[in-house]
N, C-alpha and C positions, 0 to 999 in steps of 0.2 A: 504493498499500499504506500503511494505517495505521501511524504510529508507536506505538511502545511504549505510550506513557503514553496515547494516544486509546484504546488497547484496552483499558488499566487502567479508564482513568475511564468506558467503556463497561460495563466487566465488575464496576464497582463498583456503578454503577446498580443491573444488573440484580441483581445479589445483595441490596440492598437492597430491591426490590421483592418479590423470593421470600421474603427476611426478613420483611416487612412480612406477605405473604400467610399464614406459616407462623405468626407471632404472632396474626394475626386469627382464623386457625382455632382456636386456642389458645382464647384468648379466648370467643370462639363456643360452643365444644362443653363447656369446663371450666366454663362458669357458665350453661350453659343449662339450667340444675335449680335454681331458686331457694329451694326447699326445703332442699337440702342445704347448711348451714350451712360444711362444709369447703372446697367450691368455689370459692370467691373468693381463698379463701388459696392454695392447689395452683397456678392460674392465675397470682396473680403471682409465686410461685416460680418457675415454669416461665419467665415472661417474663424476668424478672430473669438466672435461667441463663443463657439465649439472650443478653442483652445483655452479661453480663459475660462469659461463656466462651466463646461460639460467635461473634458477629461478628466479632471480631477474627480468628480462626482461619480464618471463611469467606472475609474479604477477601484474606489474604493466600495459602490454598490457592488461591483462584481466578485470581490471578495466573500461579502456576505449575502447576495442575492443575484447571483449570475442569470437569470432567468430576466429578472427585473432591468439587468444591465444590457442586455439583448434587446429587448424591449423600447429600452431607448435609441438604441444605435437604429433600430428598426424606423422609429419615430422621427429622428433626424434624416434619415435617408428619404423619407416621405417628404418632410417640410423640403428637401432639394428637390423632389420632382414637382412639389405643388409651385414651389417658386418659379420653376422654368417655365413653366405653362403660358404664363402674360409674355415672357420675353420671346418666346416661339410666335407667339401671336403677333408681336411687333414686328419682330423680322419678316416673317412673311407680307406683314401691310408694307413694311418699308421698300422691300423687293418690286411689289405690286404697283408702287406709287413712284419708282424709278424714273428719271430724276428729278429730286425734289429741289434743286439749287442748280447754280452755275457749274459747270464741269469744267476741270482744271486739266490741262495736257502739258505737262513739264517736258521741255526739249533739254538738253546736256550743251548746246551750241548757241552762239550769238546769234539774231535773226538774219537774214538774208540769204542763208544757205538753203539745201536741198531739203535738209529734214524739218527744217522751218517752214518752207512752203507746203510739203506736205502735210504736217501738222496741223498749218490752218487751211488746208481744204477738208483736211476730216473735221474737224472744228468747227467749219460750217455748215458743212452736209448734218451733223449730229445737233447743231441747232436749229436748221429747218424741219429735221424729223420729229423731235421732240419738244420743241418749244422753250428748250432752256438755253441758256448763254453758254456755249461751250468757248472756252478764252486759252493762249496758249502762253504758257510761262518758260520763258528764257532762261535757264540756269547755267550757263558755260561756267567752265572751270576746273582743275583738278584733275584734268584728262577727262571729264564727263563724269567724276567722283562725286561731284557736289549733288546734279540733279539725280543721278541714281540714289543717292542717300537718302535726299528729301524725300524722291516716290517710295522709297522702301519704309519709311518712318511714318507716311501719310495713313489717316482712318481709313480703313479698308471697305468702304462704303460705296465705291464706283464713283465717287466724285473725282478724286484724283487719279489721273493718266500718266503713263508716261512712253514716248515716243522713242524707242530706243534704237541706238543704232551698232553697226557692227563693233568700233571698237570699243564703247564702253561696255557694251554686252559680253562680244565675245572674243575679245581680244584680251582687255583689262587683266582678266583671272591668269593669264599667262606672263603679262609684265611686272605682275607685283607680287611679292613673296607673301604679303599681307594685304588683304582687301579689307574694307570695311563693309561690303556688302555682297550677295552671293547671287549672282544673274541667273544660276541654272535651279537654285531650288528656295532662293528668296521672294521671287516676284509671281504674280498669276498671271501665266502667258494668257492674251486676249486677242491677237491677230498679226499674223505676219502682213506687213502692209505692201511695200512696195521694192522696186532695186533701182538702183539710182544710178545712171550710167557715170562712167567716170572717164576722163579724155586728158590726156597728155598733152599740155599748152606750154610753148614757151614764149620769154619776152621778146620782142622784134629784134631786138640788137645783137641777140645770140645767132650767130650767122649758120644755123642751121635748118633743114626743111625738113629732114624725114628723121625716123628711128633712127636708122644706120647711121646718118650722119652726128646724130646727139652721142652716140654709143662712141664713135671715132674723136669726136671733139672732148668728151669726158675724159678719155684715156690720154690724148696727148695734153691734157693740162687739168692734171692729177689736182684734187683739192680745191680748185677754182670755183667749180659749180656748188651750186645750194637749190634746195626744193624746200618749199613751203608744205603744212598739213593743218588739216585742221585742228590737229593737236596730236600729240604722242598716242601711237595705238588706235588711230583713226584709220579708215579704210585707204583714204590718199596717202598717209606714212607709210601704211603697211606696203603699199603700191611701190613709193620709191625705195622702202629695203629690199624690197624683193626686186626690184629692178639694178638695185645695185648690184645684187648677190648675182642673179642669172645673167647680167650684162658685162658681169667682171668690171666694175668702176665703183669710184668712191665719191660720192656728191654729200655735202654737209645738209642734216637735218634742221630746218626752222620752224618748228611746230607755234602753231598761233589758236585763237579761241574759237573756230569754227572756219568754215568755210570762206566768207565773206572778207573777213581781215586780211586772210591769206592773197583772195585775187586782187586786193586794193594794192598788196604790196607787190604784186608780180606786175600788174599794170604802171605801179610806179618803177619798178626796176629793181629793186630792194632785194626780190629774189629772182632767181633767172627763169625756171620753173615750176609746176603743181599738177599733180593728177587731181583734178578738179571734177566736180560735178557738172554736168552739163547744164545744169539750170543757174550755177553760179559765172559760168564762162560764158554762156552764149551769146549777151547783148555783148560781152566786149570781143567776141569772135568776128562778128556783124559790123563792129566798129573797127575791124583790124588793128585793133590795142592789144594783141595778144595772137598766136600762132597755134592753133591745133596740128599736132603732129599723127595722134593714133586715138584709137578707145582702149580701155583695159579690159573689157570684157572678152570671155572666150570667142565671141562670134561678132561678124559686122551687125550693125543696129539698122534695120529699111531706114527709119528716117534721118540717118545718116550715113548713108551706104557710101558716100565717097573716103569717107576716114576709114584707113584700114583698122584691123588690131594690133595691139604691141607684138604679138607673137607672130603676125606673118609680115611685120616691117621690120623685123630685124631681131628679136629677142622670142626664141621659139619655146614654147610652152607657158607664156607668162598669160596670166590671167587673175584679176581681181574682181570680184563682183559686190556691187555696196547694196545692203537691204537696211531697210527701216521695218520696226516692229512696233506693236500696240503692248505694253503690259501694266497691271495693277498691283498694288500692294498685296500682300501675301494674305490671305483672309477672305478676300471679297466674294462675296456669295456669287456661287456657282451660275445661280439665274441671272446674276447680273451680267456676269462673265458672257454669258451665252447670248443676252443681250446687244452686247457692245461688239461681239464678234459678227453677230449678224448682219449689225446695221452697218460696221465699215467695210465689210466686203461689199453690202449694197452699193455704199456709198462710191468703192474704188471700180465699181462695175459700171457706174453711168457713165454715158457716152460724152458729157460736157468736163466731167473729170478727167476721165483718162485721154480727151484730145489736150486737154491743157498740160498735164503732166509729159504726154508724149513729146509736146514741143522743149522741154526743158529734160527729155531725155530722162523720166524717170515712169516706169512702167508697175502695172499693178501684179504683186508677187504672194499673194493669198495662200492660205492654208484651207481645209476642210473643216478643221475643229482648233481650236486653243490649244488640246493636247498634241496636237501634231507641230502646233507650234514651239511647244517646250522641248519635242524630240529635236525638233530643227536649232533650235537654241544649244541642247549637249552636242548636238553633232557640231555646229561652228567651233564650239569652243574647244573641243579636242582636234580638228583640222587647224585651229589658226596657233593652237599650241606647239605645233611643228612649224608652223611658218616664221613663229618670233623665235624660236629656237635656232633654226637655221641662219635667222638674221642677224643671231647675238644681241638683239634688243632685251634690255632687263632695267626695270625700274624697281627699288628698293625703299 
């Protein structure tokens, strides 16, 4: 026969397990509705009540009246379930009424570039469809980290979105040993949106008219050429580093806070070339302020059929695709994510949207489901890990 002390120890272990289960239920059900601002506070008060008042009483009671303590645990669990019911109703109503206020779309670069234009077109169509204003919030800086962090910590109620780009989403995980956000698992994927055509453009003062001539000039003048980009790790930066590696040249990298500032310095002659989005370079090309040499895609684009690819123009195997996609804070209700996915895909399929974007070298690049976009992000992270390693680029 076990001693009283042994029975008490076993009883305490059982009570701890049961109480932990009760607390877990309270947490699970009372904060199950992220749209309800009061739920986390009420849950915290409930757990504090258990810890302060119930645990001592339960331990004492279990030693004398085990069945009574079990009933107390059952009562606590029942309270957790009952408390959860109104919050479940609030969440369902919140999803039904979405959106209830203006939607903010964060982008990680300055105004004027391809992602900025794409975000504003999506915002316009969401505004027209739902009658709630959608606005673009430019948050450049930190190689995209600033905007990514703001979006990651926003309230997951569907009223804050992020138009992520290839750099901050797919490349930064390989550039930084420690990253303050997790693009693969720290967001709710909504919709892959578009692919933006990048074009290799040079300042007119540079005495080259083709990719082959550029390669020869760079080899004859080592260390004298520099290329601008939207920022470290962005698609145009990777294009430049990949060009260095595959062409056997060494051009210095000059990062900016977005494609538009980089274009301004190219036109001014402060940098010799950039791998720009067509949206930021088209006006300057037509005005003969810069000279296009080739597109960075794997095949020619119908709208710019006279421009060869970098691969066919002198660097075989070269290809860099640039894409933008919409993410939401982790925990955003699936119903809201689904509505956003459907509406964004519908907007990008509209003839006026496709026509305007095509003129800027931007094309719809959607996925059938949010989950498919999540899988694509993980595949891109793995792919660019190899590119970054080959280029020898690292930021710590």
